[in-house]
Wavefront OBJ file of the C-alpha trace (Angstrom):
o trace
v 33.794 99.438 -13.496
v 35.214 97.482 -16.404
v 38.168 98.972 -18.227
v 36.776 99.782 -21.651
v 40.317 99.786 -23.038
v 40.550 96.017 -22.921
v 43.964 94.452 -23.283
v 42.757 91.113 -24.623
v 39.766 89.218 -25.924
v 38.725 85.631 -25.421
v 36.169 83.109 -26.522
v 32.954 82.266 -24.685
v 32.100 79.757 -23.256
v 35.109 79.912 -20.960
v 34.544 76.253 -19.972
v 32.956 74.581 -23.018
v 31.006 71.358 -23.059
v 28.787 69.812 -20.408
v 29.733 72.090 -17.457
v 26.453 73.509 -16.078
v 25.462 75.356 -12.910
v 28.807 77.113 -12.343
v 29.729 78.448 -8.913
v 32.870 80.517 -8.391
v 34.885 82.023 -5.561
v 38.139 83.992 -5.346
v 40.878 83.552 -2.769
v 43.643 86.121 -3.184
v 44.634 86.092 -6.849
v 43.174 82.637 -7.494
v 39.706 81.766 -8.781
v 38.046 78.395 -8.303
v 34.951 77.106 -10.069
v 32.775 73.992 -9.817
v 29.937 72.550 -11.922
v 27.224 69.914 -11.691
v 28.139 66.359 -12.706
v 24.828 64.426 -12.375
v 25.223 60.627 -12.835
v 28.963 60.668 -13.506
v 31.823 59.696 -11.201
v 33.967 61.327 -9.916
v 31.621 64.132 -8.942
v 31.886 67.925 -9.195
v 34.745 68.944 -11.515
v 36.881 71.706 -9.983
v 38.765 74.314 -12.032
v 41.415 76.929 -11.261
v 42.156 80.214 -13.028
v 44.146 83.401 -12.523
v 42.056 85.496 -14.936
v 38.496 84.048 -15.072
v 39.016 83.042 -18.701
v 41.746 80.372 -18.849
v 40.565 77.492 -16.653
v 42.404 74.265 -15.793
v 40.711 71.301 -14.168
v 42.711 70.448 -11.041
v 40.520 67.661 -9.741
v 37.056 66.533 -8.712
v 35.593 67.307 -5.308
v 33.882 63.956 -4.708
v 36.468 61.475 -5.939
v 36.174 58.652 -3.388
v 33.385 56.038 -3.444
v 32.411 56.711 0.180
v 31.907 60.413 -0.637
v 29.457 59.797 -3.453
v 26.669 57.225 -3.587
v 25.349 56.775 -7.121
v 23.650 53.367 -7.355
v 23.998 51.541 -10.659
v 20.342 52.196 -11.424
v 20.794 55.969 -11.078
v 19.096 57.396 -14.171
v 20.731 59.851 -16.498
v 20.350 63.411 -15.208
v 20.090 62.031 -11.668
v 22.866 62.319 -9.100
v 24.557 65.614 -8.250
v 22.818 68.964 -8.808
v 23.997 72.558 -8.536
v 26.967 72.905 -6.158
v 27.919 76.149 -4.426
v 31.603 76.790 -3.672
v 32.647 79.293 -1.011
v 35.738 80.156 1.081
v 35.288 81.094 4.728
v 37.581 81.250 7.745
v 40.503 79.586 5.962
v 38.542 76.681 4.461
v 36.799 75.914 1.196
v 33.208 74.786 1.600
v 31.058 73.055 -1.001
v 27.364 72.284 -0.654
v 25.470 70.199 -3.221
v 22.341 68.099 -3.684
v 22.480 64.384 -4.448
v 18.954 63.665 -5.689
v 19.473 59.917 -5.219
v 16.769 58.726 -2.778
v 18.096 58.768 0.770
v 20.904 61.245 0.036
v 19.763 64.892 -0.177
v 21.907 67.927 0.594
v 25.470 67.500 1.826
v 28.513 69.614 2.678
v 32.231 68.900 2.251
v 35.241 71.090 3.026
v 38.986 71.301 2.397
v 41.936 73.533 3.135
v 43.328 72.879 -0.367
v 40.779 72.966 -3.210
v 42.797 70.315 -5.055
v 41.849 67.985 -2.183
v 41.464 65.888 -0.279
v 37.941 66.973 0.626
v 36.237 65.667 3.743
v 33.619 62.960 3.795
v 30.138 64.464 3.404
v 28.196 66.013 6.265
v 24.494 65.282 5.744
v 21.861 68.013 6.073
v 18.599 66.204 6.823
v 16.976 69.439 7.977
v 17.582 71.199 4.642
v 14.970 70.316 1.986
v 15.065 71.008 -1.729
v 17.850 71.443 -4.254
v 20.379 74.100 -5.360
v 21.712 74.897 -1.858
v 23.791 78.024 -1.179
v 26.082 79.011 1.711
v 26.645 82.523 3.100
v 28.077 83.758 6.409
v 27.036 86.961 8.164
v 29.206 89.221 10.346
v 28.337 87.236 13.480
v 29.549 83.997 11.903
v 26.089 82.555 11.285
v 25.911 80.317 8.220
v 22.761 80.674 6.107
v 21.666 78.001 3.661
v 19.241 79.087 0.937
v 17.616 76.586 -1.417
v 15.461 76.609 -4.538
v 11.980 77.678 -3.869
v 13.303 79.999 -2.247
v 13.645 79.047 1.445
v 16.383 79.713 3.990
v 17.609 78.178 7.259
v 20.617 78.699 9.529
v 22.957 75.703 9.705
v 26.238 74.519 11.171
v 28.077 73.222 8.080
v 30.558 71.303 10.255
v 27.877 69.126 11.849
v 24.827 69.415 9.600
v 22.692 70.792 12.429
v 19.891 73.185 11.478
v 18.500 75.920 13.702
v 14.765 76.337 13.265
v 12.625 75.538 10.261
v 13.316 76.768 6.709
v 11.589 80.085 6.086
v 10.378 81.302 2.726
v 12.080 84.447 1.445
v 11.851 86.371 -1.842
v 11.055 83.970 -4.698
v 11.448 86.142 -7.751
v 8.953 87.447 -10.275
v 5.338 86.557 -9.385
v 4.189 83.748 -11.662
v 7.658 83.004 -13.057
v 8.489 79.314 -13.232
v 11.111 77.535 -11.162
v 12.736 80.055 -8.804
v 16.035 78.275 -8.186
v 19.828 78.589 -7.992
v 19.819 81.116 -5.125
v 23.058 82.843 -4.128
v 23.247 85.261 -1.191
v 25.957 87.963 -0.989
v 26.930 90.795 1.305
v 27.982 93.641 -1.008
v 28.408 97.104 0.453
v 25.515 98.003 2.740
v 23.137 95.394 1.346
v 22.507 91.696 1.214
v 21.745 90.613 -2.351
v 19.746 87.498 -3.203
v 20.236 86.408 -6.813
v 18.202 83.589 -8.329
v 17.442 81.922 -11.642
v 13.867 81.722 -12.846
v 11.837 80.896 -15.931
v 13.006 77.278 -16.168
v 16.358 76.094 -17.461
v 15.182 76.047 -21.084
v 14.765 79.001 -23.488
v 12.915 81.053 -20.848
v 15.832 80.953 -18.394
v 16.896 84.190 -16.732
v 18.530 85.793 -13.689
v 16.814 88.151 -11.225
v 18.048 89.809 -8.050
v 16.745 91.513 -4.917
v 18.373 93.258 -1.952
v 17.737 93.835 1.721
v 19.452 94.988 4.907
v 19.737 91.506 6.441
v 20.433 88.022 5.072
v 16.822 87.082 5.822
v 15.277 90.029 4.026
v 12.803 91.479 3.480
v 14.077 91.758 -0.067
v 13.336 94.511 -2.557
v 13.414 93.280 -6.180
v 15.523 95.069 -8.753
v 13.281 97.261 -10.918
v 15.148 96.043 -14.020
v 14.542 92.312 -13.399
v 15.416 90.057 -15.047
v 18.954 91.401 -15.050
v 19.877 88.734 -17.626
v 17.841 86.711 -20.098
v 18.055 85.815 -23.789
v 14.479 84.577 -24.046
v 12.650 85.508 -27.272
v 15.876 86.587 -29.000
v 17.909 85.230 -31.891
v 21.209 85.476 -30.013
v 23.617 82.563 -30.547
v 23.765 81.857 -26.795
v 20.451 80.799 -25.245
v 19.076 79.441 -21.925
v 21.218 81.944 -20.013
v 20.870 81.614 -16.256
v 21.965 79.846 -13.046
v 24.607 82.485 -12.362
v 27.151 83.385 -9.671
v 28.961 86.678 -8.997
v 32.622 87.263 -8.205
v 34.738 90.390 -7.687
v 38.093 90.356 -9.466
v 41.401 91.429 -7.985
v 41.170 94.818 -9.740
v 37.763 95.530 -8.185
v 35.713 94.743 -11.301
v 32.718 92.415 -11.071
v 31.929 89.364 -13.183
v 29.215 86.790 -13.605
v 29.626 83.127 -14.484
v 26.495 81.488 -15.844
v 25.244 78.583 -17.875
v 24.093 78.853 -21.465
v 23.700 76.722 -24.576
v 24.610 77.090 -28.236
v 21.712 75.788 -30.350
v 22.635 74.638 -33.848
v 20.715 73.718 -36.993
v 17.158 74.649 -37.894
v 14.001 74.805 -35.787
v 13.799 74.430 -32.814
v 17.603 74.458 -32.607
v 19.470 71.578 -30.999
v 22.145 71.968 -28.356
v 24.443 68.976 -28.236
v 27.188 69.927 -25.777
v 24.873 70.427 -22.833
v 24.816 73.602 -20.775
v 28.198 75.325 -20.771
v 29.913 77.904 -18.541
v 29.961 81.467 -19.885
v 31.407 84.706 -18.512
v 29.962 88.224 -18.589
v 31.098 91.550 -17.177
v 29.032 93.312 -14.516
v 28.803 97.017 -13.656
v 26.866 98.590 -10.790
v 24.320 101.351 -11.372
v 22.331 102.822 -8.467
v 23.258 99.845 -6.323
v 22.102 97.218 -8.832
v 24.189 94.921 -11.060
v 23.989 95.474 -14.821
v 25.122 92.453 -16.832
v 27.109 92.861 -20.042
v 26.617 90.956 -23.273
v 26.877 87.159 -23.284
v 28.336 86.457 -26.704
v 30.695 83.904 -28.279
v 33.416 86.529 -27.870
v 34.451 88.382 -24.715
v 35.494 91.818 -25.979
v 36.353 93.451 -22.650
v 38.930 91.679 -20.522
v 40.905 94.324 -18.608
v 43.993 92.220 -17.954
v 46.412 90.170 -20.067
v 45.345 86.647 -20.970
v 47.278 83.498 -21.666
v 47.068 82.464 -25.296
v 45.568 78.979 -25.308
v 44.971 76.862 -28.386
v 41.791 74.817 -28.694
v 42.301 71.970 -26.265
v 43.282 68.552 -27.569
v 43.587 65.549 -25.327
v 45.690 62.440 -25.763
v 46.044 59.741 -23.155
v 48.521 56.879 -23.590
v 47.406 55.257 -20.328
v 50.993 55.066 -19.099
v 50.211 56.004 -15.475
v 48.125 54.349 -12.783
v 46.037 57.498 -12.214
v 43.270 58.702 -14.502
v 43.294 62.303 -15.669
v 40.642 64.376 -13.822
v 38.674 64.984 -17.037
v 37.827 61.264 -17.348
v 34.367 60.346 -16.054
v 32.514 57.068 -15.588
v 28.923 56.089 -14.932
v 28.107 55.896 -11.196
v 31.408 54.406 -10.010
v 34.853 53.244 -11.124
v 35.729 49.904 -9.472
v 39.332 48.863 -10.036
v 38.291 45.379 -11.112
v 36.621 46.945 -14.167
v 38.993 49.876 -14.886
v 42.741 49.375 -14.818
v 45.986 50.410 -16.515
v 47.977 47.786 -14.598
v 46.900 44.608 -16.389
v 48.756 45.472 -19.592
v 51.527 48.069 -19.467
v 50.474 51.416 -21.016
v 47.075 50.055 -21.986
v 43.652 50.691 -20.501
v 41.701 47.505 -19.780
v 37.936 47.684 -19.346
v 36.106 44.589 -18.080
v 32.429 44.458 -18.961
v 29.581 44.636 -16.455
v 26.504 45.868 -18.342
v 25.878 44.141 -21.669
v 25.322 47.285 -23.759
v 25.237 51.071 -23.629
v 21.492 50.701 -23.058
v 22.260 49.462 -19.551
v 22.899 51.956 -16.720
v 25.799 49.872 -15.388
v 27.819 49.791 -18.631
v 31.571 50.125 -18.100
v 32.508 53.395 -19.789
v 35.408 55.820 -19.445
v 34.549 59.102 -21.145
v 35.276 62.778 -21.546
v 32.908 65.611 -22.339
v 32.561 66.722 -25.952
v 33.754 70.333 -25.723
v 33.725 71.477 -29.339
v 31.000 71.683 -31.950
v 33.419 69.967 -34.328
v 35.830 67.244 -33.203
v 37.541 63.955 -34.042
v 38.229 61.143 -31.569
v 40.338 58.042 -32.200
v 41.411 55.025 -30.175
v 43.499 51.911 -30.804
v 41.535 48.902 -29.561
v 42.294 45.207 -29.005
v 39.032 43.257 -28.850
v 40.503 39.754 -28.965
v 39.022 39.048 -25.514
v 35.700 40.848 -25.729
v 33.413 43.415 -27.330
v 33.624 47.180 -26.988
v 34.604 50.361 -28.679
v 34.055 54.092 -29.004
v 30.737 55.759 -28.132
v 29.063 59.166 -28.225
v 26.633 59.122 -25.308
v 23.889 61.464 -24.168
v 22.085 58.930 -22.007
v 21.184 55.227 -21.920
v 18.417 55.797 -24.487
v 20.316 58.120 -26.822
v 23.792 57.094 -27.992
v 25.785 55.986 -31.006
v 28.820 53.696 -31.010
v 31.285 51.854 -33.167
v 32.394 48.583 -31.647
v 34.644 45.669 -32.495
v 33.903 42.115 -31.424
v 35.955 39.011 -30.699
v 33.786 37.260 -33.319
v 35.450 39.267 -36.073
v 33.078 42.123 -36.907
v 33.028 45.890 -36.569
v 29.628 47.553 -36.380
v 27.920 50.874 -35.746
v 25.013 50.827 -33.282
v 22.383 53.544 -32.941
v 19.992 53.904 -30.005
v 17.311 56.597 -30.237
v 14.518 56.400 -27.677
v 12.913 52.953 -27.838
v 14.613 52.106 -31.161
v 17.938 50.280 -31.321
v 19.524 49.236 -34.588
v 22.782 48.134 -36.151
v 23.384 50.877 -38.708
v 26.188 48.985 -40.467
v 28.367 45.902 -39.945
v 31.584 44.827 -41.664
v 34.183 42.087 -41.266
v 36.924 43.064 -38.846
v 40.273 43.703 -40.566
v 43.349 41.816 -39.371
v 45.677 43.370 -36.785
v 45.319 46.382 -34.450
v 42.298 48.528 -35.218
v 41.856 52.276 -34.763
v 38.211 53.230 -34.234
v 37.218 56.782 -35.131
v 34.326 59.205 -34.794
v 34.170 62.743 -36.136
v 31.589 65.419 -36.739
v 30.594 66.513 -40.202
v 28.568 69.505 -41.267
v 24.815 69.406 -41.382
v 23.515 67.469 -44.386
v 22.249 69.248 -47.499
v 19.820 70.675 -48.345
v 19.507 73.142 -45.506
v 15.984 73.897 -44.362
v 14.197 74.558 -41.074
v 14.546 70.892 -40.106
v 18.286 70.622 -40.713
v 20.026 69.088 -37.722
v 23.093 70.408 -35.900
v 25.682 67.977 -37.290
v 26.362 64.424 -38.392
v 28.512 61.880 -36.557
v 30.687 59.786 -38.850
v 31.985 56.490 -37.463
v 34.799 54.534 -39.064
v 38.101 52.732 -38.616
v 41.698 52.845 -39.762
v 43.288 49.556 -40.793
v 46.942 48.696 -40.019
v 47.920 49.528 -43.603
v 46.696 53.112 -43.103
v 43.522 52.881 -45.129
v 40.443 54.541 -43.646
v 36.857 53.356 -43.923
v 33.715 55.297 -43.006
v 31.199 52.761 -41.745
v 28.157 54.949 -41.051
v 27.051 58.595 -40.782
v 24.269 59.369 -38.282
v 22.138 62.460 -37.700
v 23.440 64.342 -34.660
v 20.098 65.894 -33.653
v 19.082 62.662 -31.879
v 21.944 63.128 -29.439
v 20.703 66.525 -28.274
v 18.835 67.742 -25.212
v 15.901 68.907 -27.337
v 15.342 65.267 -28.364
v 16.508 63.318 -25.316
v 15.556 65.725 -22.533
v 17.520 65.937 -19.303
v 20.384 68.129 -18.166
v 23.566 66.608 -19.589
v 25.583 66.895 -22.811
v 27.462 64.544 -25.085
v 30.245 62.381 -23.650
v 32.827 60.624 -25.850
v 33.617 57.286 -24.237
v 35.532 54.022 -24.377
v 33.446 51.063 -23.264
v 33.309 47.285 -22.860
v 30.063 45.328 -23.239
v 31.474 41.801 -23.088
v 34.666 40.287 -21.710
v 37.783 42.448 -21.549
v 38.661 45.166 -24.063
v 42.080 46.845 -24.203
v 42.797 50.391 -25.422
v 46.352 51.512 -26.216
v 45.585 55.233 -26.455
v 42.800 57.760 -26.894
v 43.060 60.995 -28.875
v 40.522 63.837 -28.984
v 41.038 66.884 -31.223
v 38.874 69.908 -32.015
v 37.927 70.300 -35.646
v 37.382 73.390 -37.765
v 34.144 75.220 -37.126
l 1 2 3 4 5 6 7 8 9 10 11 12 13 14 15 16 17 18 19 20 21 22 23 24 25 26 27 28 29 30 31 32 33 34 35 36 37 38 39 40 41 42 43 44 45 46 47 48 49 50 51 52 53 54 55 56 57 58 59 60 61 62 63 64 65 66 67 68 69 70 71 72 73 74 75 76 77 78 79 80 81 82 83 84 85 86 87 88 89 90 91 92 93 94 95 96 97 98 99 100 101 102 103 104 105 106 107 108 109 110 111 112 113 114 115 116 117 118 119 120 121 122 123 124 125 126 127 128 129 130 131 132 133 134 135 136 137 138 139 140 141 142 143 144 145 146 147 148 149 150 151 152 153 154 155 156 157 158 159 160 161 162 163 164 165 166 167 168 169 170 171 172 173 174 175 176 177 178 179 180 181 182 183 184 185 186 187 188 189 190 191 192 193 194 195 196 197 198 199 200 201 202 203 204 205 206 207 208 209 210 211 212 213 214 215 216 217 218 219 220 221 222 223 224 225 226 227 228 229 230 231 232 233 234 235 236 237 238 239 240 241 242 243 244 245 246 247 248 249 250 251 252 253 254 255 256 257 258 259 260 261 262 263 264 265 266 267 268 269 270 271 272 273 274 275 276 277 278 279 280 281 282 283 284 285 286 287 288 289 290 291 292 293 294 295 296 297 298 299 300 301 302 303 304 305 306 307 308 309 310 311 312 313 314 315 316 317 318 319 320 321 322 323 324 325 326 327 328 329 330 331 332 333 334 335 336 337 338 339 340 341 342 343 344 345 346 347 348 349 350 351 352 353 354 355 356 357 358 359 360 361 362 363 364 365 366 367 368 369 370 371 372 373 374 375 376 377 378 379 380 381 382 383 384 385 386 387 388 389 390 391 392 393 394 395 396 397 398 399 400 401 402 403 404 405 406 407 408 409 410 411 412 413 414 415 416 417 418 419 420 421 422 423 424 425 426 427 428 429 430 431 432 433 434 435 436 437 438 439 440 441 442 443 444 445 446 447 448 449 450 451 452 453 454 455 456 457 458 459 460 461 462 463 464 465 466 467 468 469 470 471 472 473 474 475 476 477 478 479 480 481 482 483 484 485 486 487 488 489 490 491 492 493 494 495 496 497 498 499 500 501 502 503 504
C-alpha cells in the first residue's frame, strides 16, 4: 500500500519529451528504465533512478553500428519499437523489435546496464512486435508479443521451442492488443497489455492465471487505466510496466501525452513517460491518478531544477542524450577537427532527406529556448526543430551570405524569410512563444520563433511559425520534436549548443 502521508511531491511526466513505451526493472535499490527510439541512433535510451522520479540517462543500449542496422532510407517512426528490460540470473536482458525489413526481434544482455551490451541475438522464430521476457520457476524463458502470442525461447541463442501460441488478447473487439508484460506476483501469473490503439482510446488491461501460459481470467474492472473520453490534461495513457519498490509499494510507468491548444489538441513532445501509484484490491492492481503532479511519493526526493543542457563540445565523446538519424559516422560528426567545436559534414542536401546529417536532442519542455554559435564559412547548416522529414522548421546560415528560415509541412516547402548574413560569428536561436491571439477552438499549441544574435549583441527575430504543424496530430507517427544542429552542404562548425526550459 502507498503511504498516504507522502513526504514529497514531484512533477509528471517523470521523463519528459519523446520517451515512449517505457519498461522498468529494479535491482536492489536501483531502478533502470528504457524507451523506444525509432529511427534515431544510438538506440534505446537507458535511465537510472533511486526513487522512480529523478531519472538520469546513463547511456544507450544499442550504441555501436554493428548492434543496430538502420538504413539511410529508414522512414521516420521506423526502426526500434517497444523494448522490454528485465534482470535475471545476474544479467540484464533487453528484447526489442527492429521493424527494418530483415531485422525483426532481437535480444541483447549485459552485466552492467551502463554497458557494454552484447551484439544482438536474432529471434527468427518470434513474429510480431512489442516482445516481452519472463522466466518461470524452472528457468524457462517465455516471450510474449503483441497480438497476443507466446513462445518459449533461449535468449542466449535465439532458439525457439515450438510455435507461438495465442493467449489472452484483451477485451473482445478492442483494437490493437499490444505491449504485453508477464509477471509472477504472489500465487498468480499476470498478463498486462495495452489496447484501444496508441491514440486517445489507449488503455491498459490485465488478466491472471495459474501458469505463464494461462488460461487467463480478465480483471472485472478492465481497463485498469484509461483516460479516453475525458478532459484530463494527460491523454493516450497506456503501454505500461509494473515495478515493486524497495518499501514493498507498487508503481506503474506508462506513456501519455499532453495535448495543447484547441480542438483536437496537439501534442508536440511525443509520448512521454509518466508514473502512477498502484494498490492491490482482491488480487487485482488498482492504478492511481495520472496527473501533472505526483502527490503521493512515500520517500524523500532529490530537488531537481528543470533541466538545462549546454554542450561546449570540448570532449571527444558525445553526451548520451544526443541522437542522430540512422547512424553517426565519424567522417560526418567530429569534435576533433577544430578544438572545442563540433564539425558536421553534409551528406543529405536538406532536412527533407532521410540521410541529413543532424545531431539533436529531444524537446522536453512545452516552453524552451535553444541557441548555438555557428560558423558557416565552409557550408550551409543551422538549427532545426524536427518531427520528421516532411514536418520541420529550421534557421540556417549559408556560405553565400544569407540567413533564412525554412518551413516544411507535408508536401509544401517554403523559405519563410531570408536576410543578409551579419558579419562575424552568428548565434542562431529558436524559442517557443504562446499561442497566437485570438484564442478559439482552432488555436494551436505554440509558436516557434527563429532568430539570430549578432556579434554586437543585437537580436533579430526572423520568422514566427505555427507549432501545430510539428505535432503528431498533423504529421502522424510515433515520435516527438527533436531540436537539432545540421549541415546540408559542405562543413558547418558549432562552438556550443545551449538548451533551456522556458516559463510555462
